[in-house]
TORKOL-4160 file (C-alpha; in steps of 0.2 Angstrom, whole numbers, padded with zeros to 4 digits, m for minus):
278
<pt num="1" X="0211" Y="m0140" Z="m0290"/>
<pt num="2" X="0219" Y="m0124" Z="m0288"/>
<pt num="3" X="0209" Y="m0109" Z="m0279"/>
<pt num="4" X="0202" Y="m0095" Z="m0287"/>
<pt num="5" X="0202" Y="m0073" Z="m0283"/>
<pt num="6" X="0180" Y="m0077" Z="m0286"/>
<pt num="7" X="0179" Y="m0089" Z="m0272"/>
<pt num="8" X="0193" Y="m0077" Z="m0261"/>
<pt num="9" X="0203" Y="m0091" Z="m0256"/>
<pt num="10" X="0193" Y="m0108" Z="m0255"/>
<pt num="11" X="0197" Y="m0121" Z="m0267"/>
<pt num="12" X="0184" Y="m0130" Z="m0276"/>
<pt num="13" X="0188" Y="m0148" Z="m0265"/>
<pt num="14" X="0180" Y="m0138" Z="m0253"/>
<pt num="15" X="0165" Y="m0132" Z="m0262"/>
<pt num="16" X="0160" Y="m0149" Z="m0268"/>
<pt num="17" X="0159" Y="m0155" Z="m0248"/>
<pt num="18" X="0145" Y="m0140" Z="m0245"/>
<pt num="19" X="0130" Y="m0147" Z="m0238"/>
<pt num="20" X="0117" Y="m0135" Z="m0237"/>
<pt num="21" X="0108" Y="m0133" Z="m0255"/>
<pt num="22" X="0102" Y="m0117" Z="m0260"/>
<pt num="23" X="0083" Y="m0118" Z="m0265"/>
<pt num="24" X="0077" Y="m0116" Z="m0285"/>
<pt num="25" X="0066" Y="m0102" Z="m0283"/>
<pt num="26" X="0051" Y="m0098" Z="m0292"/>
<pt num="27" X="0049" Y="m0095" Z="m0308"/>
<pt num="28" X="0067" Y="m0088" Z="m0314"/>
<pt num="29" X="0070" Y="m0077" Z="m0300"/>
<pt num="30" X="0086" Y="m0068" Z="m0299"/>
<pt num="31" X="0101" Y="m0069" Z="m0286"/>
<pt num="32" X="0092" Y="m0063" Z="m0270"/>
<pt num="33" X="0104" Y="m0059" Z="m0259"/>
<pt num="34" X="0113" Y="m0045" Z="m0261"/>
<pt num="35" X="0099" Y="m0035" Z="m0267"/>
<pt num="36" X="0088" Y="m0039" Z="m0250"/>
<pt num="37" X="0102" Y="m0035" Z="m0240"/>
<pt num="38" X="0103" Y="m0018" Z="m0252"/>
<pt num="39" X="0084" Y="m0015" Z="m0251"/>
<pt num="40" X="0087" Y="m0014" Z="m0232"/>
<pt num="41" X="0092" Y="0004" Z="m0231"/>
<pt num="42" X="0082" Y="0019" Z="m0239"/>
<pt num="43" X="0088" Y="0020" Z="m0255"/>
<pt num="44" X="0087" Y="0036" Z="m0256"/>
<pt num="45" X="0099" Y="0041" Z="m0242"/>
<pt num="46" X="0117" Y="0033" Z="m0249"/>
<pt num="47" X="0132" Y="0038" Z="m0240"/>
<pt num="48" X="0136" Y="0053" Z="m0232"/>
<pt num="49" X="0154" Y="0057" Z="m0233"/>
<pt num="50" X="0157" Y="0057" Z="m0215"/>
<pt num="51" X="0149" Y="0039" Z="m0214"/>
<pt num="52" X="0162" Y="0031" Z="m0229"/>
<pt num="53" X="0175" Y="0041" Z="m0217"/>
<pt num="54" X="0171" Y="0031" Z="m0203"/>
<pt num="55" X="0169" Y="0014" Z="m0213"/>
<pt num="56" X="0187" Y="0018" Z="m0218"/>
<pt num="57" X="0194" Y="0019" Z="m0201"/>
<pt num="58" X="0187" Y="0004" Z="m0197"/>
<pt num="59" X="0192" Y="m0007" Z="m0212"/>
<pt num="60" X="0210" Y="0001" Z="m0208"/>
<pt num="61" X="0209" Y="m0003" Z="m0190"/>
<pt num="62" X="0208" Y="m0022" Z="m0196"/>
<pt num="63" X="0221" Y="m0022" Z="m0208"/>
<pt num="64" X="0232" Y="m0015" Z="m0196"/>
<pt num="65" X="0229" Y="m0028" Z="m0185"/>
<pt num="66" X="0223" Y="m0016" Z="m0171"/>
<pt num="67" X="0209" Y="m0028" Z="m0164"/>
<pt num="68" X="0208" Y="m0020" Z="m0148"/>
<pt num="69" X="0205" Y="m0003" Z="m0154"/>
<pt num="70" X="0193" Y="m0011" Z="m0168"/>
<pt num="71" X="0183" Y="m0021" Z="m0155"/>
<pt num="72" X="0179" Y="m0007" Z="m0144"/>
<pt num="73" X="0175" Y="0004" Z="m0158"/>
<pt num="74" X="0163" Y="m0007" Z="m0165"/>
<pt num="75" X="0157" Y="m0015" Z="m0149"/>
<pt num="76" X="0153" Y="0005" Z="m0145"/>
<pt num="77" X="0141" Y="0007" Z="m0161"/>
<pt num="78" X="0131" Y="m0007" Z="m0155"/>
<pt num="79" X="0131" Y="0001" Z="m0137"/>
<pt num="80" X="0125" Y="0015" Z="m0145"/>
<pt num="81" X="0111" Y="0005" Z="m0155"/>
<pt num="82" X="0106" Y="m0002" Z="m0139"/>
<pt num="83" X="0103" Y="0014" Z="m0127"/>
<pt num="84" X="0096" Y="0023" Z="m0146"/>
<pt num="85" X="0108" Y="0035" Z="m0151"/>
<pt num="86" X="0111" Y="0027" Z="m0164"/>
<pt num="87" X="0096" Y="0020" Z="m0175"/>
<pt num="88" X="0096" Y="0001" Z="m0185"/>
<pt num="89" X="0101" Y="0010" Z="m0202"/>
<pt num="90" X="0117" Y="0020" Z="m0196"/>
<pt num="91" X="0123" Y="0002" Z="m0187"/>
<pt num="92" X="0120" Y="m0008" Z="m0202"/>
<pt num="93" X="0130" Y="0004" Z="m0210"/>
<pt num="94" X="0144" Y="0004" Z="m0198"/>
<pt num="95" X="0144" Y="m0013" Z="m0200"/>
<pt num="96" X="0144" Y="m0013" Z="m0219"/>
<pt num="97" X="0163" Y="m0009" Z="m0216"/>
<pt num="98" X="0166" Y="m0027" Z="m0217"/>
<pt num="99" X="0156" Y="m0031" Z="m0232"/>
<pt num="100" X="0171" Y="m0034" Z="m0244"/>
<pt num="101" X="0178" Y="m0047" Z="m0253"/>
<pt num="102" X="0196" Y="m0044" Z="m0252"/>
<pt num="103" X="0201" Y="m0062" Z="m0246"/>
<pt num="104" X="0218" Y="m0053" Z="m0237"/>
<pt num="105" X="0205" Y="m0049" Z="m0226"/>
<pt num="106" X="0201" Y="m0065" Z="m0219"/>
<pt num="107" X="0217" Y="m0070" Z="m0209"/>
<pt num="108" X="0211" Y="m0054" Z="m0202"/>
<pt num="109" X="0196" Y="m0056" Z="m0196"/>
<pt num="110" X="0199" Y="m0073" Z="m0192"/>
<pt num="111" X="0214" Y="m0067" Z="m0178"/>
<pt num="112" X="0202" Y="m0054" Z="m0173"/>
<pt num="113" X="0190" Y="m0068" Z="m0168"/>
<pt num="114" X="0202" Y="m0078" Z="m0159"/>
<pt num="115" X="0207" Y="m0064" Z="m0148"/>
<pt num="116" X="0190" Y="m0060" Z="m0145"/>
<pt num="117" X="0181" Y="m0075" Z="m0146"/>
<pt num="118" X="0167" Y="m0069" Z="m0137"/>
<pt num="119" X="0165" Y="m0052" Z="m0145"/>
<pt num="120" X="0148" Y="m0049" Z="m0154"/>
<pt num="121" X="0155" Y="m0037" Z="m0165"/>
<pt num="122" X="0171" Y="m0049" Z="m0171"/>
<pt num="123" X="0160" Y="m0065" Z="m0177"/>
<pt num="124" X="0146" Y="m0052" Z="m0185"/>
<pt num="125" X="0159" Y="m0044" Z="m0194"/>
<pt num="126" X="0167" Y="m0060" Z="m0201"/>
<pt num="127" X="0148" Y="m0066" Z="m0203"/>
<pt num="128" X="0148" Y="m0050" Z="m0215"/>
<pt num="129" X="0162" Y="m0054" Z="m0225"/>
<pt num="130" X="0157" Y="m0072" Z="m0229"/>
<pt num="131" X="0140" Y="m0064" Z="m0233"/>
<pt num="132" X="0147" Y="m0052" Z="m0246"/>
<pt num="133" X="0160" Y="m0067" Z="m0252"/>
<pt num="134" X="0144" Y="m0079" Z="m0255"/>
<pt num="135" X="0135" Y="m0064" Z="m0264"/>
<pt num="136" X="0148" Y="m0061" Z="m0278"/>
<pt num="137" X="0154" Y="m0079" Z="m0278"/>
<pt num="138" X="0133" Y="m0082" Z="m0284"/>
<pt num="139" X="0133" Y="m0067" Z="m0296"/>
<pt num="140" X="0117" Y="m0059" Z="m0301"/>
<pt num="141" X="0113" Y="m0069" Z="m0315"/>
<pt num="142" X="0096" Y="m0079" Z="m0316"/>
<pt num="143" X="0100" Y="m0097" Z="m0309"/>
<pt num="144" X="0099" Y="m0106" Z="m0322"/>
<pt num="145" X="0112" Y="m0096" Z="m0329"/>
<pt num="146" X="0124" Y="m0097" Z="m0315"/>
<pt num="147" X="0137" Y="m0113" Z="m0316"/>
<pt num="148" X="0136" Y="m0125" Z="m0302"/>
<pt num="149" X="0151" Y="m0119" Z="m0294"/>
<pt num="150" X="0147" Y="m0104" Z="m0291"/>
<pt num="151" X="0129" Y="m0110" Z="m0283"/>
<pt num="152" X="0142" Y="m0122" Z="m0272"/>
<pt num="153" X="0155" Y="m0106" Z="m0269"/>
<pt num="154" X="0141" Y="m0096" Z="m0263"/>
<pt num="155" X="0134" Y="m0109" Z="m0251"/>
<pt num="156" X="0149" Y="m0113" Z="m0242"/>
<pt num="157" X="0151" Y="m0096" Z="m0238"/>
<pt num="158" X="0134" Y="m0093" Z="m0233"/>
<pt num="159" X="0135" Y="m0108" Z="m0223"/>
<pt num="160" X="0149" Y="m0100" Z="m0215"/>
<pt num="161" X="0141" Y="m0084" Z="m0214"/>
<pt num="162" X="0126" Y="m0093" Z="m0203"/>
<pt num="163" X="0138" Y="m0101" Z="m0192"/>
<pt num="164" X="0148" Y="m0084" Z="m0186"/>
<pt num="165" X="0130" Y="m0076" Z="m0186"/>
<pt num="166" X="0123" Y="m0087" Z="m0175"/>
<pt num="167" X="0135" Y="m0089" Z="m0165"/>
<pt num="168" X="0135" Y="m0071" Z="m0162"/>
<pt num="169" X="0117" Y="m0071" Z="m0155"/>
<pt num="170" X="0122" Y="m0076" Z="m0137"/>
<pt num="171" X="0135" Y="m0062" Z="m0138"/>
<pt num="172" X="0124" Y="m0046" Z="m0137"/>
<pt num="173" X="0109" Y="m0042" Z="m0130"/>
<pt num="174" X="0101" Y="m0035" Z="m0146"/>
<pt num="175" X="0108" Y="m0044" Z="m0159"/>
<pt num="176" X="0097" Y="m0033" Z="m0173"/>
<pt num="177" X="0109" Y="m0036" Z="m0188"/>
<pt num="178" X="0113" Y="m0053" Z="m0186"/>
<pt num="179" X="0095" Y="m0056" Z="m0188"/>
<pt num="180" X="0096" Y="m0046" Z="m0202"/>
<pt num="181" X="0108" Y="m0057" Z="m0210"/>
<pt num="182" X="0102" Y="m0072" Z="m0207"/>
<pt num="183" X="0083" Y="m0067" Z="m0214"/>
<pt num="184" X="0092" Y="m0064" Z="m0231"/>
<pt num="185" X="0102" Y="m0080" Z="m0230"/>
<pt num="186" X="0088" Y="m0091" Z="m0225"/>
<pt num="187" X="0076" Y="m0081" Z="m0241"/>
<pt num="188" X="0092" Y="m0087" Z="m0252"/>
<pt num="189" X="0091" Y="m0107" Z="m0244"/>
<pt num="190" X="0074" Y="m0106" Z="m0245"/>
<pt num="191" X="0069" Y="m0106" Z="m0226"/>
<pt num="192" X="0052" Y="m0100" Z="m0224"/>
<pt num="193" X="0049" Y="m0104" Z="m0206"/>
<pt num="194" X="0064" Y="m0100" Z="m0200"/>
<pt num="195" X="0064" Y="m0082" Z="m0208"/>
<pt num="196" X="0048" Y="m0081" Z="m0199"/>
<pt num="197" X="0055" Y="m0086" Z="m0183"/>
<pt num="198" X="0070" Y="m0072" Z="m0186"/>
<pt num="199" X="0057" Y="m0060" Z="m0187"/>
<pt num="200" X="0046" Y="m0063" Z="m0171"/>
<pt num="201" X="0065" Y="m0064" Z="m0161"/>
<pt num="202" X="0070" Y="m0047" Z="m0171"/>
<pt num="203" X="0054" Y="m0036" Z="m0168"/>
<pt num="204" X="0052" Y="m0042" Z="m0150"/>
<pt num="205" X="0068" Y="m0033" Z="m0147"/>
<pt num="206" X="0064" Y="m0018" Z="m0161"/>
<pt num="207" X="0047" Y="m0016" Z="m0166"/>
<pt num="208" X="0050" Y="m0005" Z="m0179"/>
<pt num="209" X="0067" Y="m0009" Z="m0184"/>
<pt num="210" X="0067" Y="m0008" Z="m0206"/>
<pt num="211" X="0084" Y="m0017" Z="m0206"/>
<pt num="212" X="0071" Y="m0033" Z="m0201"/>
<pt num="213" X="0056" Y="m0027" Z="m0209"/>
<pt num="214" X="0061" Y="m0024" Z="m0224"/>
<pt num="215" X="0071" Y="m0037" Z="m0231"/>
<pt num="216" X="0056" Y="m0049" Z="m0225"/>
<pt num="217" X="0046" Y="m0040" Z="m0235"/>
<pt num="218" X="0057" Y="m0045" Z="m0250"/>
<pt num="219" X="0056" Y="m0062" Z="m0246"/>
<pt num="220" X="0037" Y="m0062" Z="m0247"/>
<pt num="221" X="0039" Y="m0057" Z="m0268"/>
<pt num="222" X="0032" Y="m0069" Z="m0278"/>
<pt num="223" X="0047" Y="m0074" Z="m0284"/>
<pt num="224" X="0052" Y="m0082" Z="m0269"/>
<pt num="225" X="0038" Y="m0090" Z="m0266"/>
<pt num="226" X="0026" Y="m0079" Z="m0259"/>
<pt num="227" X="0012" Y="m0066" Z="m0266"/>
<pt num="228" X="0007" Y="m0050" Z="m0266"/>
<pt num="229" X="m0007" Y="m0053" Z="m0252"/>
<pt num="230" X="0006" Y="m0062" Z="m0242"/>
<pt num="231" X="0015" Y="m0045" Z="m0243"/>
<pt num="232" X="0001" Y="m0034" Z="m0242"/>
<pt num="233" X="m0004" Y="m0044" Z="m0226"/>
<pt num="234" X="0012" Y="m0041" Z="m0220"/>
<pt num="235" X="0011" Y="m0023" Z="m0223"/>
<pt num="236" X="m0006" Y="m0023" Z="m0212"/>
<pt num="237" X="0005" Y="m0033" Z="m0197"/>
<pt num="238" X="0017" Y="m0020" Z="m0197"/>
<pt num="239" X="0004" Y="m0005" Z="m0196"/>
<pt num="240" X="m0006" Y="m0015" Z="m0183"/>
<pt num="241" X="0013" Y="m0017" Z="m0173"/>
<pt num="242" X="0015" Y="0002" Z="m0172"/>
<pt num="243" X="0029" Y="0005" Z="m0189"/>
<pt num="244" X="0032" Y="0021" Z="m0189"/>
<pt num="245" X="0024" Y="0030" Z="m0205"/>
<pt num="246" X="0041" Y="0031" Z="m0214"/>
<pt num="247" X="0044" Y="0014" Z="m0211"/>
<pt num="248" X="0027" Y="0008" Z="m0217"/>
<pt num="249" X="0030" Y="0019" Z="m0234"/>
<pt num="250" X="0046" Y="0012" Z="m0239"/>
<pt num="251" X="0035" Y="m0006" Z="m0236"/>
<pt num="252" X="0022" Y="m0001" Z="m0246"/>
<pt num="253" X="0034" Y="0005" Z="m0261"/>
<pt num="254" X="0040" Y="m0014" Z="m0261"/>
<pt num="255" X="0021" Y="m0019" Z="m0265"/>
<pt num="256" X="0021" Y="m0006" Z="m0278"/>
<pt num="257" X="0038" Y="m0012" Z="m0286"/>
<pt num="258" X="0031" Y="m0031" Z="m0287"/>
<pt num="259" X="0015" Y="m0026" Z="m0295"/>
<pt num="260" X="0024" Y="m0017" Z="m0309"/>
<pt num="261" X="0037" Y="m0030" Z="m0309"/>
<pt num="262" X="0022" Y="m0044" Z="m0311"/>
<pt num="263" X="0014" Y="m0034" Z="m0326"/>
<pt num="264" X="0031" Y="m0036" Z="m0337"/>
<pt num="265" X="0031" Y="m0050" Z="m0349"/>
<pt num="266" X="0036" Y="m0068" Z="m0343"/>
<pt num="267" X="0046" Y="m0068" Z="m0359"/>
<pt num="268" X="0055" Y="m0050" Z="m0355"/>
<pt num="269" X="0056" Y="m0056" Z="m0333"/>
<pt num="270" X="0066" Y="m0071" Z="m0338"/>
<pt num="271" X="0078" Y="m0061" Z="m0351"/>
<pt num="272" X="0085" Y="m0048" Z="m0336"/>
<pt num="273" X="0101" Y="m0051" Z="m0331"/>
<pt num="274" X="0100" Y="m0041" Z="m0317"/>
<pt num="275" X="0098" Y="m0047" Z="m0297"/>
<pt num="276" X="0086" Y="m0029" Z="m0295"/>
<pt num="277" X="0070" Y="m0027" Z="m0304"/>
<pt num="278" X="0066" Y="m0010" Z="m0296"/>
C-alpha cells in the first residue's frame, strides 16, 4: 500500500501493526485530543504577534537544520520556565511551534534528536509533532463516524509521541509540558489511573499549573467516563491546593460548559460533527 499525506508519510502497513488501541468513549463522544490540548490555554488570549514571530523563528531554525541554535533556544525557554521567568502557558506556546503535520519536518526532528540524544527539548518537540499528526489523522468526527484506518493512524502517531514524551521525562527536572501531552494522550486511550499519576507528578512540580489542571479537568467530563461530581471534586481539591483564582475560574468554566452540554438533547449531541462542545 502506498503512503498518503493524511498519515504524514506512514504507510498503511505500519498502521495495521499498531498495538495500543484507543478506547470507545461513553456516549457518542467526539475526538478529545486536540480539543483538550487547545483548552489547556485560556481561549480569551490568542497568540500575540510576538509569540507568532517566536514560533516562526523556532520553526525556521528546524527547517534550516540549525540544530545547535535550535537546541540552545528551546532549552533556554525551558530554563526560563524553571527559573519562573516564563510561565507554563508561555512555555506551552513556545513549544507549540512544533505542533505541525508537514511530513518534511519529521526528518529534521529525527536529525535533531540524533545529534542531541540527551536534549529534553528535542524529544519534547518530536513528541509534539507526532501528537499533532495523530490529531489530524484522527479527524474531528465522532468515533462511530471515523474510518478504522484513521483510528489506527492516530494510534500509531500517539504511541510514537508517548515514546518521545516518556524519554523526555528523565532529561529535565521539571518536564511539565511533557506531562501535559501525556495526560491528553492518556485521555484518548482511556488511561484514567495513569493520568492521575501524571497529574500528581506534575502538580508536585508546579501546583498551580493550568497547563496540567485544565486538560485533567477535561478528562473528567461525562463523555469520557467522568461526571459533574468528579469535576466539582477536582475543583474543590484544586482550591484546597492553593490554585490561583484565575486558574480556578478557568476550571469552573469547564464545569459550566459541561452542564450546558448535558442539557442538550441526546440526538442533538449525537448529530454534532465537531470535537469542541463549547
